[in-house]
N, C-alpha and C positions, 0 to 999 in steps of 0.2 A: 605297112610293111607286111612282105610276105614272111609267115612265120618259118623257122628252122625247123627241118623235119630230123627229129632225132628218134634214135632206137636205143632201147636198153637191153644190153646182152648181159644176160644171167639174172635169173628173177628169185633167186633167195633173197637174204633179209637186206642187205645192202641195196639192191637191185630195186627191190620194191619200193625202198626210200628215195631212188633216184626216179623212178616212173612216177612217184605221188609229187615229188617236187616240180618234175619237169612239166606235169599235168597242170599245173597253177601257174607257170610262168607265160606270160602273155606272147613273149618272142618265141617260145617253142610250141611245135606241134609233136605230139607224143603219136610218131608214127607205126611204131612196133615195140613188143616184146619178144626176146629171143631165149630160148633155153632147150637144153637137150632132152630134159624132162619135160614130156609134153603137157603132162597134168598139170607141173608148176606154171610152165607159160602158160594155159588156159587159165589158171586161175588168175595169176597176173593181168592177163589180158582183158577177162571180164571185169576184174577190180577198176582197172584204169581205163578201160574203155579203147583199147588198143589191139592193132593186129598183132595175131600169133605166129611165130614161126618156130622151127625147132633148129633151123640151120641158118646163122646171121649170114652166109653166104648168099642166101637168097634175097635178102636186102639191098646189096649193091646196086647203085644205078637208082633207088627208090627213095632213099635219104642222104642226107646233107651231112649230119654227125651221130657220133654214137658213144654211149656211155657204157665201159665195160666192167661189169662187177662180176665175173666170171672167178673161178680158182686162180691163184696166181700164175700156176705155171702153163696156164693158158693164155696169161695176156699178152706175151709177144706174139704168139701164132696169131690170134684173133686182131691183135691191134695193128701189126705188120700187114696184114691182109687188107683190112680197112683202110689203112693209111694210102697204101699202094694203089688202093681201087679210087681214091679220091676223096674219101671221106675223113672229116676232122673227128678226133677223136679225145673223151677222156678216161683213162685207165686210171680206176682205186689203187692205192697204196696197198703193197709195194709195187713200184712200177713193175716190177718181174721177179723172178727168183735167183738170177743172175747176173753179172754184168756185161755177159755176151747177148744176154735176150735184151735187156735193157739197151746195149747199142742198136741192137736190129731194130727196136723201136722208134730210137731216135733217128736214124738213117734212113728210114721209111718214112718218117715224116718230113725229114729235109729234103727227101729227094722229089717229094712230090709237093713241096710247098704248103703242108698240111699243118694244123694247129694239134699239137700234141700237149694235152695239161694232164697233169699226174695229181690224183685225190687226196692229197695232203690236206685234209678237210680243217685241221686246227690254225692253218694261215689264215682262214675266213671266218674265225671267231673273233669276235668284237675285242674281248679283254685282252687278245693276244696283239691284235694290232694297237691297241692303247697302251699297252708293255712297249711294244717294238718301237714308238713314238717317242719313248723317254730312253730308250737303251743309246747309250754312249759309248760305254767301254765295259761291257759285262765281262767280270773276272772270276766269277764261281757261281754255277748253278746248283740247286737242288730239287730236284724233280721226282714226285710220286704218280705212277699211272697205276691203279689195281682195281679190276672188275670182279665179280662173282664169276666163277666157273659157268660156261653154256659151251655147247658142241658144236658151236660157230668157229670158223675158221683154223681148224684143228690141222689143216694140210700145211700150215707153218706154223713157227714157235711164238713166243711170246715177244721175241724182239722185232721181229717182221709184223707181228699182228697188233701191238701196241707200244713198244718203245719206240719205234721208229715215229710216230707221230712227233714225240719230244725231239728225237736226234734232228729231224728236220728244222723244227722251230729253233733250236740251238745254232744249228749250221747256219741258218739265216741272218741269225743275231749277230755270230761271233764272226763268220767269213774268215777263217784260217785253217791251215792246214793241221790235221790231226799229227800229233807227235807220238801219242803212246795210248794205249788202252789197256785196261785189266778188267777182267769180267768172269762171272761166275753165274750160274744157271742150272736149274734143277726141272727134270721131268717129275712132275707129282701125279697128276689127273691123266695125262696123255702121253704120248709116244715121244713128244718134242718137249722143250723146256717151257713150262708153265710159270715159272719165276726167274727172274734176272735182275742183276746188278752190276752197273758198268761204271766206271770212271775213265771218262777220254780228257785228255790232256792234249792241249794247242799250242802251236808253235809261238801264238802271243802268250803264253803263260796262264790262260784260262783253262778253268777246270770246271768240268760236268760230271755231277754224280747222279746217275740215273736209275730208280727201281721201277719194274715193271711186274706185275702179277695178274694172271687171269684166275687165281684160286682165292682170291681175297672176301671176307665175309660182308664186304662193304665197296661202294664205289668211291673213289677218290681220284681227282684229276688236278692237281697242283704242281705250280712251279713259282720259284722263287730264283730271282738273279741279285747278285752285288757287283757295285760299282763304284768307283770312287766318290765317298761321301754319300751315298744313296743305297738303298735297299728295295726292290720292287717285288712283290707277292700278288700271285692272280690263281684265281679258281677257274679252270675252263669251264667245269659244269655251270656253276652260278654265274659264271661271265660278270666277274666284278674283281677287283683288286685294289690295292693300295700302293703308295709312293712313299718311304721313310728317308728324311733327308737330314743331314746335320745342318741346323741353321747358323747365322752369323754368331749368336751367342752359345754355340758349343751346344744347344740342344736340339733333342730329336723333335722334328715336325713331321708330320703326315698328310696327306689328302688323298681321297679316293681317285681311281684312275677313271677318265672321262669315258665310260662304256655306253652305248646305246646299244641293249641287247637285239639280237636278231638271230636268226635261224642258219649257222654255218653252210648247211648244204646248200640251202636255198642262195645265199652269196657265191657259192662256188659254182653252181650250175649258171648262175645270172651273169659270173666273169668268165665262164667258159664260152656261153652262147655270144659274148659280147667279142671276144677274141675272134668267134669264128664270123660273127658280121662285119667287123673292121678289118679281119686280117692282120691282126695284131698279136705279139708275142703274149703267150699266158702267162698268167700271175705265177704260175709254179709249171715251171717247163720241164721237159724231159732229162735235162742235165741238173735239176734240182732233184729230181726223183732218183737218178742215178748217184747223186752225192749221197743222199740218205741211206741208199741201198748199199753204197760201198762200205759206208761207216756200219752200218747193222751187220753185214757180213763180217766184217772185221770183229766185230763184238762177239758174234757167235764163234769165230775161229779160236778166240781168245777164252770163251766157255770150254770148248771142246778140249783144248790145251788144259786146262785147268781140271777138267773132268780127269784126263788122263793120269795126272799128277796124284790126283786123289784116289784113284784105281790102284794106282802102281802102290800108292803109301799103305791102303786098305790088304793089298795082296800080301804086302812085307809083314804087317801084322797076323795075318792068318799063317804064314809060314814059321813063325815063331811058337 
């Protein structure tokens, strides 16, 4: 089998993980790494034994596929150009910074019949897959995603940075239109919201409460959902979970989720390469990415509206 020639665009923290995993996959040949910062590109190239370029456009005609781990604002520009040049693309989440930009990527992939996969990593978490297998009619979610502060991804707020992972999971399990959103968020250590809480109500009656913070003292990645006569709990980071059910005697019974632990990023990259090789639809499509982005942007809009109400109330107090 001829290896698929893959380039990694963007050599920051995420990009280096992409390169590490791709270098270890038999189906892939890590053909190049690209970054506008030559020093960062050269460091990644030396570490992973790949060709180095500072302009991704120099790779057109020399690669079959690319993964994009550049800043979110550049996803559509880079991705659309590569897709239009016949290159299959995996774009890190979020798909883009606007719905218009997301549509540009989706249209470019459709026009050329290219694979466009979105890097919603948690879809490939074995614990999430095990929970999805037992999800019948989720009616209530309680989700917490907390991380210590780092200077990474400060070009976007905590909703697009962290909460969007869980939004994607909820949307994949509920498959219903969002009816209403309530949300609050605050910038604390950066210029954008670092902590946010959202309540998302669906047309089916399902409700999801999501909390995300990138200023926590500890790392927490937990999801729980309730459905008729059953409660499912999972820990993303530990890759484990349990199912609690009401038995025939009205007693609570539980069993662990059947999880075979694996690195989600490796599974994500392998799925992308399989879609490229077989010319099959990707597991997380451009439309999936757009749906998660639309939900995230709606939450952001509600956060901004709430902030205006608070500011007006505070101004009124000052006038007294």
